[in-house]
C-alpha positions, 0 to 999 in steps of 0.5 A: 591534608585532603582537599575536597572539591565540589563539582557544581552541576550545570543545568540539565541538558535535553536531548533534541529529537527532531519532530516533523509536522504531521502533514497530509503527505506523510499520512498518505505515505504511511497509509501506502506503506500499510496498504502494500504490506498487506497480502490481502491487498495484492490478492484482492486486486490481483483476483480482480484483474485476472477475473476481468481479463479472463471474462473479457477474453471469453466473451470476445471469443464467444461472440467473434464467430457469431459477429463474423457470420451475422454482422451487427453494428450494435455489437461494439468491440470495446464493450466485449473487451471490457466485459469483465467489469462486473467481476472486477467490481466485486473484487475491487469493492471488496478491497475498498471495504476491507481497507477501512473496515479491517482497521476497525476489526484489528483495533489499529484504527485507534493508533491511526486516529491518534496520529491524526487527531482531527481524523478526517485527514487520515480518512482522506489519506486512506481513501486516496491510496485505495482509489489510486491502487484500484485505478492502477489495477483497473488500467492493467485490467483494461490493457490486458483485457484488450490484448487478450480480446483483440484477436477474437474481436479482429476475427469478428470484424469489430476491433476496438478503435480508439479513434472512435469517441465511444470506444475511447470513452469506454476504454478510459472510463472503465478505470474511472468507474471501478475506482469510483465504485471502490470509493463508494465501497470505502465510504460504506465500510467507514460507515458500518465499521464491519467487513462482513456488513460492509461487503454485504451492503455494497454488493447487495446495493450495487448488484442485487438491489439494482438488478432486481429493480431493473427487472420490474417492468414499471417505467417510473421505477425504471427511471428512478433506478437509472439514478442509482450509483451502479446503473448511472455510472455504468453509462460511462462504460457502455454503448448507447445501443446497450443497457447498463453492462452491470444491471441491464437497465436502459437509461437516457442519461448521457455518459458523463452525466451518469458518471457524475451521478455515481460520483455524487453518491460516492462523495455524499457517502464519504461526507457522511462517513467523515462527519460520523468519524469525528463524532463517534468513538473509534 
């Protein structure tokens, strides 16, 4: 006789997968991985550093002989050691735009926002890694530019003296200025969602518009232009004897007040970008 046995199936078991909460720290880590994996990141930052250092060296070399023969207290070594700011700003602002607009171009922004449904933390995480990357590149540029320019500045009897408050402010202010410029560029890139349009708006505003307005000899316009982002922020990285190292505009704004105005522009643009990010489709 054959005996039939019946097996009673137990309740189905569920595979246990560890689900980690999505924290801001994890968002930052993910954005850093994405940023450093792009070759454009290293190329853009590298070009900014190289251009900044090269121009600082050329400016310092060209002024050293003249400064030695015709001493002038208005020639400040730290200004020439950081003379590559405008060229570095071109590269770093382009980088700021591309870090956000590039994701819209490839459609990757959809997966980024799907991982962070509230959206704003993802934007802030991306901004943070962008600013830190530019800050680090700017520190390298300032240090290397100073090293390259030092022999020429010493020959011209105008060495950089970190014991001097103005020299110290300029040397430390350059990374802050460039990182804030990149943050403003990032915010504009988030607003327009296009690499070409973002770069055009940023460079047009910071270089063409401000330079153009600065050349119009009308005092009320000059006074108003001093509160535009680049002109105001440049007060942090230039000497009181000189106009803006970027636009040539002379301003009575104290250095840190000028930087505060630039920072307010960046924060305002970022706030608008955050509001629109929550309201618009990706």
